[in-house]
Structures are given as structure tokens and as C-alpha cells.
NUFILUM-387268 format. One line per 8 residues: number of its first residue (from 1); their letters; for each residue x, z, y of N, C-alpha, C, CB. Coordinates in Angstrom, 1 decimal, decimal comma. Glycine has a CB too. Layout:
BEGIN
NUM	a	X:Z:Y:X:Z:Y:X:Z:Y:X:Z:Y; ...
END
This chain:
BEGIN
1	mengsanp	-15,8:-14,7:8,7:-15,7:-14,0:7,4:-15,4:-14,9:6,3:-17,0:-13,3:7,2; -15,9:-16,1:6,4:-15,8:-17,1:5,2:-14,3:-17,4:4,9:-16,5:-18,3:5,5; -13,5:-17,5:5,9:-12,1:-17,8:5,7:-11,2:-16,6:5,7:-11,7:-18,8:6,8; -11,8:-15,4:5,6:-11,0:-14,2:5,5:-10,4:-13,7:6,8:-9,9:-14,5:4,6; -10,8:-14,3:7,9:-10,2:-13,9:9,2:-10,9:-12,7:9,8:-10,2:-15,0:10,2; -12,1:-12,3:9,3:-12,8:-11,2:9,8:-12,9:-10,1:8,8:-14,3:-11,6:10,2; -13,1:-8,9:9,3:-13,2:-7,7:8,4:-14,5:-7,0:8,8:-11,9:-6,8:8,5; -15,6:-7,4:8,2:-16,9:-6,8:8,7:-17,0:-5,4:8,2:-18,1:-7,6:8,1
9	tinaievi	-17,7:-4,6:9,1:-18,0:-3,2:8,7:-19,1:-3,1:7,6:-18,5:-2,4:10,0; -19,2:-2,0:7,0:-20,2:-1,8:6,0:-21,6:-2,0:6,6:-20,1:-0,4:5,4; -21,8:-1,5:7,8:-23,1:-1,7:8,5:-23,4:-3,2:8,7:-23,0:-1,0:9,9; -22,4:-4,0:9,0:-22,6:-5,4:9,2:-23,0:-6,1:7,9:-21,4:-6,1:9,8; -22,3:-5,6:6,8:-22,6:-6,2:5,5:-24,1:-5,8:5,1:-21,6:-5,7:4,4; -24,5:-4,6:5,4:-25,9:-4,2:5,1:-26,9:-5,0:5,8:-26,1:-2,7:5,5; -26,6:-5,3:7,1:-27,5:-6,2:7,9:-27,6:-7,6:7,3:-27,0:-6,3:9,4; -26,4:-8,1:6,9:-26,4:-9,5:6,3:-27,2:-9,4:5,0:-25,0:-9,9:6,0
17	akglglsf	-27,0:-8,4:4,1:-27,7:-8,3:2,9:-29,2:-8,2:3,1:-27,2:-7,0:2,1; -29,6:-7,4:4,0:-31,1:-7,3:4,3:-31,7:-8,6:4,8:-31,3:-6,2:5,3; -30,9:-9,3:5,6:-31,3:-10,6:6,1:-31,5:-11,6:4,9:-30,3:-11,2:7,1; -30,8:-11,4:3,9:-30,9:-12,3:2,7:-31,9:-11,8:1,7:-29,5:-12,5:2,1; -32,5:-10,6:2,0:-33,4:-10,1:1,0:-32,8:-9,4:-0,1:-34,4:-11,1:0,5; -31,5:-8,9:0,1:-30,8:-8,3:-1,0:-30,4:-6,8:-0,6:-29,5:-9,1:-1,3; -30,0:-6,0:-1,6:-29,5:-4,7:-1,3:-28,0:-4,9:-1,0:-29,7:-3,7:-2,4; -27,3:-3,9:-0,5:-25,9:-4,0:-0,2:-25,1:-4,3:-1,5:-25,4:-2,6:0,4
25	felldlvk	-25,5:-3,6:-2,6:-24,8:-3,7:-3,9:-25,1:-5,1:-4,5:-25,2:-2,6:-4,8; -26,3:-5,6:-4,3:-26,6:-6,9:-4,9:-25,8:-8,0:-4,2:-28,1:-7,3:-4,7; -25,6:-7,9:-2,9:-24,8:-8,8:-2,2:-23,3:-8,7:-2,7:-24,8:-8,6:-0,7; -22,8:-7,5:-2,8:-21,4:-7,4:-3,3:-21,3:-7,9:-4,7:-21,0:-5,9:-3,3; -22,3:-7,7:-5,6:-22,2:-8,3:-6,9:-22,2:-9,8:-6,9:-23,5:-7,9:-7,8; -23,0:-10,4:-6,0:-23,0:-11,9:-5,8:-21,6:-12,4:-5,4:-24,1:-12,4:-4,9; -21,0:-11,7:-4,4:-19,7:-12,1:-3,9:-18,7:-12,0:-5,0:-19,3:-11,2:-2,7; -18,7:-10,9:-5,8:-17,8:-10,8:-6,9:-18,0:-11,9:-7,9:-18,0:-9,4:-7,6
33	lrieqasl	-19,2:-12,3:-8,2:-19,5:-13,3:-9,2:-18,9:-14,7:-8,7:-21,0:-13,5:-9,4; -19,1:-14,9:-7,4:-18,6:-16,2:-6,8:-17,1:-16,2:-6,8:-19,1:-16,4:-5,3; -16,4:-15,1:-6,6:-15,0:-15,1:-6,6:-14,5:-15,3:-8,0:-14,4:-13,7:-6,1; -15,1:-14,7:-9,0:-14,8:-14,9:-10,4:-15,0:-16,4:-10,8:-15,6:-14,0:-11,3; -16,1:-17,0:-10,4:-16,3:-18,4:-10,7:-15,3:-19,3:-10,1:-17,7:-18,8:-10,2; -14,9:-19,0:-8,8:-13,9:-19,8:-8,1:-12,5:-19,7:-8,8:-13,8:-19,4:-6,7; -12,2:-18,5:-9,4:-10,9:-18,4:-10,0:-10,8:-19,1:-11,3:-10,6:-16,9:-10,2; -12,0:-19,5:-11,9:-12,0:-20,2:-13,2:-11,8:-21,7:-13,0:-13,3:-20,0:-13,9
41	r	-11,9:-22,2:-11,7:-11,7:-23,6:-11,5:-10,3:-24,0:-11,4:-12,4:-23,9:-10,2
END
């Protein structure tokens, strides 16, 4: 997933989020923030 070679299902993303103690939407917000930060570099 990190290098863009995988396309996880929504269910897999939910499992990852729960494992991190986040909601699905909190995880997506964090990913969006990281992408925005990376584009500023």
C-alpha cells in the first residue's frame, strides 16, 4: 500500500484504522493531511 501498488478494500482500511485507534474517517483525514504536507515540500 505504501508505494501505491496495492488497492485495499474499504473493509481493510477500517481494520487498519481500528488497529490504530482511529475511525475510518479520521484515518482518511490523516492520509489527506500527509499528502498535502508532502506536496508542499
